[in-house]
C-alpha positions as semicolon CSV with decimal commas, in nm:
position;residue;x (nm);y (nm);z (nm)
1;X;14,078;10,732;-6,526
2;X;13,966;10,574;-6,204
3;X;14,180;10,597;-5,896
4;X;14,210;10,290;-5,665
5;X;14,274;10,341;-5,292
6;X;14,411;10,051;-5,083
7;X;14,292;10,055;-4,722
8;X;14,475;9,851;-4,450
9;X;14,397;9,792;-4,077
10;X;14,639;9,724;-3,788
11;X;14,551;9,520;-3,470
12;X;14,752;9,601;-3,154
13;X;14,747;9,350;-2,860
14;X;14,824;9,476;-2,505
15;X;14,966;9,234;-2,241
16;X;14,764;9,195;-1,918
17;X;14,917;9,314;-1,589
18;X;15,070;9,032;-1,381
19;X;14,843;8,892;-1,109
20;X;14,976;8,966;-0,758
21;X;15,025;8,647;-0,556
22;X;15,092;8,586;-0,188
23;X;15,013;8,336;0,085
24;X;14,665;8,485;0,100
25;X;14,586;8,436;-0,269
26;X;14,742;8,094;-0,331
27;X;14,829;7,769;-0,159
28;X;15,172;7,613;-0,139
29;X;15,120;7,245;-0,063
30;X;15,400;7,012;0,047
31;X;15,384;6,637;0,007
32;X;15,506;6,613;0,367
33;X;15,567;6,878;0,632
34;X;15,728;6,661;0,899
35;X;16,009;6,405;0,873
36;X;16,162;6,200;1,153
37;X;16,540;6,220;1,170
38;X;16,712;5,908;1,032
39;X;17,044;6,047;0,907
40;X;16,916;6,077;0,548
41;X;16,826;6,377;0,336
42;X;16,461;6,481;0,313
43;X;16,286;6,703;0,060
44;X;15,911;6,730;-0,008
45;X;15,748;6,780;-0,347
46;X;15,570;7,113;-0,393
47;X;15,236;7,198;-0,554
48;X;15,127;7,559;-0,601
49;X;14,763;7,645;-0,671
50;X;14,571;7,964;-0,725
51;X;14,285;8,057;-0,500
52;X;14,035;7,913;-0,750
53;X;14,222;7,579;-0,753
54;X;14,426;7,609;-1,076
55;X;14,766;7,437;-1,053
56;X;15,062;7,652;-1,157
57;X;15,376;7,526;-1,332
58;X;15,723;7,536;-1,182
59;X;15,962;7,723;-1,411
60;X;15,676;7,892;-1,601
61;X;15,462;8,053;-1,334
62;X;15,712;8,052;-1,049
63;X;16,066;7,971;-0,944
64;X;16,095;7,729;-0,652
65;X;16,345;7,739;-0,368
66;X;16,318;7,416;-0,165
67;X;16,649;7,291;-0,020
68;X;16,678;6,940;0,123
69;X;16,738;6,886;0,494
70;X;16,912;6,610;0,691
71;X;16,955;6,740;1,048
72;X;16,678;6,830;1,291
73;X;16,540;7,177;1,226
74;X;16,306;7,382;1,005
75;X;16,351;7,466;0,636
76;X;16,169;7,745;0,454
77;X;16,020;7,673;0,110
78;X;15,985;7,988;-0,103
79;X;15,790;8,042;-0,425
80;X;15,882;8,348;-0,636
81;X;15,615;8,412;-0,899
82;X;15,693;8,521;-1,257
83;X;15,536;8,541;-1,600
84;X;15,168;8,618;-1,557
85;X;15,213;8,640;-1,182
86;X;15,410;8,849;-0,939
87;X;15,490;8,835;-0,568
88;X;15,596;8,545;-0,348
89;X;15,466;8,290;-0,101
90;X;15,633;8,058;0,147
91;X;15,583;7,767;0,383
92;X;15,813;7,533;0,572
93;X;15,880;7,174;0,666
94;X;16,071;7,022;0,956
95;X;16,292;6,731;1,046
96;X;16,210;6,631;1,405
97;X;16,401;6,415;1,653
98;X;16,334;6,046;1,673
99;X;16,086;5,982;1,952
100;X;16,146;5,808;2,281
101;X;15,938;5,552;2,474
102;X;15,818;5,550;2,833
103;X;15,981;5,251;3,001
104;X;15,815;5,270;3,343
105;X;15,618;5,491;3,581
106;X;15,667;5,410;3,949
107;X;15,413;5,525;4,207
108;X;15,538;5,738;4,496
109;X;15,387;5,931;4,785
110;X;15,178;6,203;4,617
111;X;15,382;6,164;4,300
112;X;15,561;5,926;4,065
113;X;15,894;5,861;3,892
114;X;15,888;5,824;3,513
115;X;16,172;5,662;3,316
116;X;16,211;5,673;2,937
117;X;16,437;5,535;2,668
118;X;16,755;5,733;2,601
119;X;16,763;5,912;2,264
120;X;17,088;6,104;2,211
121;X;17,098;6,153;1,833
122;X;16,992;6,500;1,730
123;X;16,837;6,552;2,075
124;X;16,914;6,803;2,352
125;X;16,644;6,713;2,605
126;X;16,304;6,570;2,686
127;X;15,959;6,673;2,800
128;X;15,728;6,485;3,037
129;X;15,356;6,550;3,022
130;X;15,095;6,425;3,270
131;X;14,723;6,472;3,328
132;X;14,427;6,309;3,498
133;X;14,266;6,221;3,162
134;X;14,385;6,034;2,853
135;X;14,306;6,334;2,629
136;X;14,566;6,530;2,833
137;X;14,327;6,820;2,876
138;X;14,475;7,068;3,123
139;X;14,801;6,872;3,125
140;X;15,122;6,979;3,298
141;X;15,455;6,969;3,112
142;X;15,798;6,938;3,271
143;X;16,119;6,995;3,070
144;X;16,433;6,789;3,129
145;X;16,748;6,935;2,974
146;X;17,029;6,705;2,868
147;X;16,984;6,407;2,637
148;X;17,146;6,165;2,882
149;X;16,888;6,223;3,154
150;X;16,625;5,952;3,133
151;X;16,406;5,997;3,444
152;X;16,202;6,259;3,624
153;X;16,034;6,255;3,966
154;X;15,707;6,445;3,996
155;X;15,584;6,546;4,344
156;X;15,305;6,749;4,498
157;X;15,020;6,558;4,334
158;X;14,689;6,439;4,474
159;X;14,648;6,139;4,705
160;X;14,554;5,808;4,542
161;X;14,497;5,969;4,200
162;X;14,541;5,809;3,857
163;X;14,761;6,002;3,613
164;X;14,836;5,952;3,243
165;X;15,204;6,005;3,163
166;X;15,397;6,038;2,835
167;X;15,729;6,179;2,710
168;X;15,894;6,321;2,398
169;X;16,238;6,436;2,285
170;X;16,339;6,780;2,157
171;X;16,632;6,960;2,003
172;X;16,703;7,328;2,049
173;X;16,801;7,496;1,721
174;X;16,854;7,848;1,590
175;X;16,581;8,012;1,388
176;X;16,700;8,350;1,271
177;X;16,818;8,537;1,579
178;X;16,635;8,324;1,834
179;X;16,640;7,966;1,957
180;X;16,341;7,734;1,920
181;X;16,268;7,377;2,022
182;X;16,184;7,111;1,765
183;X;15,982;6,830;1,923
184;X;15,938;6,464;1,841
185;X;15,598;6,303;1,865
186;X;15,463;6,198;2,204
187;X;15,536;5,843;2,319
188;X;15,251;5,609;2,408
189;X;15,125;5,700;2,754
190;X;15,134;5,487;3,068
191;X;14,912;5,520;3,373
192;X;15,004;5,533;3,741
193;X;14,810;5,574;4,065
194;X;14,989;5,782;4,326
195;X;15,040;5,669;4,682
196;X;14,884;5,890;4,946
197;X;14,841;5,980;5,310
198;X;14,525;5,813;5,440
199;X;14,245;6,045;5,541
200;X;14,040;5,988;5,855
201;X;13,671;6,025;5,927
202;X;13,550;6,310;6,145
203;X;13,293;6,129;6,357
204;X;13,142;6,413;6,557
205;X;13,171;6,772;6,677
206;X;12,998;6,827;7,012
207;X;12,919;7,164;7,161
208;X;13,055;7,277;7,497
209;X;13,077;7,605;7,687
210;X;13,299;7,838;7,480
211;X;13,445;7,524;7,323
212;X;13,368;7,213;7,123
213;X;13,502;6,860;7,117
214;X;13,577;6,667;6,797
215;X;13,612;6,293;6,766
216;X;13,790;6,135;6,467
217;X;13,927;5,798;6,368
218;X;14,286;5,706;6,448
219;X;14,533;5,573;6,187
220;X;14,857;5,426;6,319
221;X;15,046;5,481;5,990
222;X;15,042;5,862;6,005
223;X;15,251;6,107;6,206
224;X;14,965;6,318;6,336
225;X;14,647;6,513;6,275
226;X;14,548;6,871;6,189
227;X;14,218;7,003;6,325
228;X;14,116;7,315;6,133
229;X;13,828;7,540;6,241
230;X;13,679;7,874;6,137
231;X;13,362;8,080;6,166
232;X;13,292;8,045;5,793
233;X;13,252;7,745;5,561
234;X;13,531;7,872;5,333
235;X;13,776;7,847;5,626
236;X;13,902;8,198;5,568
237;X;14,125;8,314;5,859
238;X;14,104;7,962;6,001
239;X;14,307;7,827;6,293
240;X;14,467;7,485;6,323
241;X;14,549;7,255;6,615
242;X;14,811;6,982;6,574
243;X;14,789;6,647;6,752
244;X;15,064;6,388;6,720
245;X;14,995;6,018;6,698
246;X;15,066;5,817;7,012
247;X;15,088;5,449;7,090
248;X;14,742;5,353;7,201
249;X;14,485;5,083;7,146
250;X;14,212;5,341;7,103
251;X;14,043;5,348;6,765
252;X;13,954;5,718;6,785
253;X;14,095;6,042;6,919
254;X;13,912;6,333;7,081
255;X;14,038;6,692;7,084
256;X;13,876;6,987;7,263
257;X;13,906;7,332;7,108
258;X;13,883;7,592;7,387
259;X;13,871;7,968;7,444
260;X;13,614;8,033;7,174
261;X;13,325;8,277;7,156
262;X;12,999;8,167;7,312
263;X;12,685;8,099;7,108
264;X;12,897;8,104;6,791
265;X;12,879;7,869;6,492
266;X;13,207;7,706;6,392
267;X;13,304;7,486;6,099
268;X;13,559;7,212;6,159
269;X;13,748;6,953;5,954
270;X;14,044;6,721;6,010
271;X;14,325;6,572;5,804
272;X;14,630;6,358;5,872
273;X;14,993;6,429;5,795
274;X;15,297;6,211;5,747
275;X;15,657;6,328;5,783
276;X;15,920;6,125;5,597
277;X;16,288;6,170;5,522
278;X;16,366;6,257;5,161
279;X;16,740;6,270;5,106
280;X;16,885;6,476;5,390
281;X;16,570;6,666;5,481
282;X;16,227;6,586;5,620
283;X;15,917;6,643;5,410
284;X;15,558;6,654;5,537
285;X;15,272;6,521;5,326
286;X;14,902;6,578;5,399
287;X;14,590;6,373;5,342
288;X;14,270;6,510;5,196
289;X;14,041;6,697;5,435
290;X;13,755;6,513;5,597
291;X;13,397;6,617;5,548
292;X;13,311;6,942;5,726
293;X;13,093;6,951;6,037
294;X;12,929;7,256;6,192
295;X;12,889;7,311;6,565
296;X;12,758;7,600;6,775
297;X;12,930;7,667;7,108
298;X;12,737;7,711;7,431
299;X;12,727;8,037;7,620
300;X;12,709;8,049;7,997
301;X;12,403;8,221;8,143
302;X;12,541;8,511;8,349
303;X;12,533;8,472;8,724
304;X;12,331;8,742;8,895
305;X;12,499;9,029;9,074
306;X;12,538;8,971;9,447
307;X;12,269;9,134;9,664
308;X;12,270;9,260;10,019
309;X;12,624;9,394;9,997
310;X;12,737;9,563;10,319
311;X;13,061;9,739;10,411
312;X;13,170;9,801;10,769
313;X;13,479;9,867;10,980
314;X;13,444;9,634;11,280
315;X;13,798;9,695;11,407
316;X;14,079;9,946;11,376
317;X;14,233;9,952;11,024
318;X;13,999;9,676;10,904
319;X;13,722;9,652;10,650
320;X;13,452;9,386;10,642
321;X;13,238;9,311;10,339
322;X;12,938;9,077;10,339
323;X;12,677;8,982;10,077
324;X;12,418;8,722;9,993
325;X;12,511;8,403;9,807
326;X;12,441;8,411;9,434
327;X;12,298;8,101;9,266
328;X;12,523;7,961;8,995
329;X;12,830;8,164;9,095
330;X;13,169;7,989;9,108
331;X;13,311;8,264;9,327
332;X;13,328;8,633;9,400
333;X;13,570;8,918;9,352
334;X;13,578;9,204;9,602
335;X;13,725;9,546;9,533
336;X;13,800;9,837;9,763
337;X;13,959;10,178;9,729
338;X;14,000;10,505;9,917
339;X;14,026;10,864;9,808
340;X;14,000;11,179;10,019
341;X;13,747;11,322;9,777
342;X;13,507;11,029;9,834
343;X;13,399;11,187;10,162
344;X;13,291;11,497;9,976
345;X;12,917;11,477;9,912
346;X;12,962;11,641;9,569
347;X;13,143;11,336;9,432
348;X;12,913;11,158;9,187
349;X;12,857;10,783;9,159
350;X;13,010;10,794;8,811
351;X;13,330;10,944;8,954
352;X;13,352;10,671;9,217
353;X;13,299;10,402;8,953
354;X;13,563;10,562;8,735
355;X;13,813;10,538;9,020
356;X;13,732;10,173;9,083
357;X;13,755;10,090;8,714
358;X;14,099;10,248;8,710
359;X;14,194;9,995;8,973
360;X;14,059;9,706;8,762
361;X;14,280;9,821;8,475
362;X;14,593;9,855;8,688
363;X;14,565;9,579;8,950
364;X;14,537;9,204;8,901
365;X;14,343;8,961;9,123
366;X;14,487;8,947;9,477
367;X;14,699;9,257;9,414
368;X;14,659;9,506;9,696
369;X;14,796;9,783;9,906
370;X;14,632;10,007;10,164
371;X;14,497;10,228;9,885
372;X;14,341;9,973;9,653
373;X;14,271;9,601;9,656
374;X;14,122;9,328;9,434
375;X;14,058;8,983;9,586
376;X;13,898;8,654;9,483
377;X;13,702;8,448;9,734
378;X;13,462;8,155;9,742
379;X;13,293;8,289;10,056
380;X;13,015;8,546;10,104
381;X;13,227;8,768;10,327
382;X;13,575;8,919;10,323
383;X;13,787;9,102;10,581
384;X;14,085;9,322;10,491
385;X;14,325;9,438;10,765
386;X;14,626;9,672;10,786
387;X;14,462;9,962;10,607
388;X;14,518;10,334;10,661
389;X;14,348;10,503;10,949
390;X;14,105;10,791;10,910
391;X;14,032;10,719;10,545
392;X;13,699;10,691;10,371
393;X;13,669;10,367;10,165
394;X;13,437;10,246;9,894
395;X;13,390;9,882;9,794
396;X;13,194;9,652;9,569
397;X;13,170;9,279;9,491
398;X;13,096;9,085;9,173
399;X;13,016;8,723;9,099
400;X;13,186;8,509;8,839
401;X;13,150;8,167;8,683
402;X;13,438;7,946;8,570
403;X;13,369;7,714;8,275
404;X;13,638;7,501;8,110
405;X;13,902;7,696;8,296
406;X;13,773;8,029;8,165
407;X;13,620;8,293;8,391
408;X;13,309;8,441;8,238
409;X;12,998;8,642;8,305
410;X;13,095;8,877;8,589
411;X;12,835;9,113;8,736
412;X;12,899;9,371;9,004
413;X;12,696;9,463;9,306
414;X;12,596;9,815;9,403
415;X;12,878;10,031;9,546
416;X;12,888;10,096;9,917
417;X;13,083;10,413;9,997
418;X;12,955;10,524;10,339
419;X;13,214;10,375;10,566
420;X;13,509;10,519;10,755
421;X;13,777;10,261;10,802
422;X;13,822;10,334;11,173
423;X;13,453;10,362;11,257
424;X;13,457;10,037;11,455
425;X;13,748;10,133;11,673
């Protein structure tokens, strides 16, 4: 008897692991991410796609959380994956304030005043943006808090410069634990050219002894002028001279800059300024600088030291000093002094000079007593009376030149120290 055996097979199917999804592995696309406030409810449609572009189904592949929004603010859209997928992804959309419009931009001195249309619904303030180009590259933004404020004055800008100006509204809202601003779109820009302080031309810079003179055009509409000079073209550590405008028919002004170093190169420029009353205080505005000019000051050639210097005591308690005239000298300065040690032959010339130099440091011109004296004279001789008797004196003379009120280039004669004050008695 044959035996029959029945063989059966079983197939077991295993479910695949859910695919992990996140913002990095899918896209959550909204039909619109920005709505302008109009008092109505807004809600975008949502499309979710895998990284390879396959569209997923709401309710099958994910659960969608996308609340509608009416007021200005941001709303988060969240996708929680399910079924063959796991994880979550999110994005957001916003309701922004209704925009404003720039009504006017009025030119002012180195600035302007911008006025815009009031927008109080769902708005807490405004922003003004301005730049020197219509692309607003490198633009400056000013914030105006309060939705009832509709103008802003901008100051401190360039002279006679064209600016592009626009405005927008914003509302400050809470986002989690912090506050953020939700902005409207920018209004159409308007242009304005600022008023300015007129610059003047620097006509010339002429060299003088330890000085230079600049000549520049006059402008009757400004308050005054600033002459700036330095020993470097960057005007580092520069100095400035101020000259006020005066009533005159002259078309130019000239200003001399004195007490400078000789044979030194200086850089100079000039600008105008205008002082006006703003409210209760005065404000000063400046023009652009003129072109820079360079000038090298003159240096006086030193006068030679006087020659032929002689010291004598022609009468009791008197000293007489004589010397030869020095070409180019404006005058002379004589100096005398006594010290008991001068009569000692061991005293060196350096010691005598040291004593006289002490006098230079401690006595001014025409200061004197019977111990030490320092005198100026235009002559080639000098007599000093009422000195001490039986004292040994030394003396010397030096020439000087006076240029532009400044004494320069002094040179001393040889020292004469072989005279007793009472020798002529």
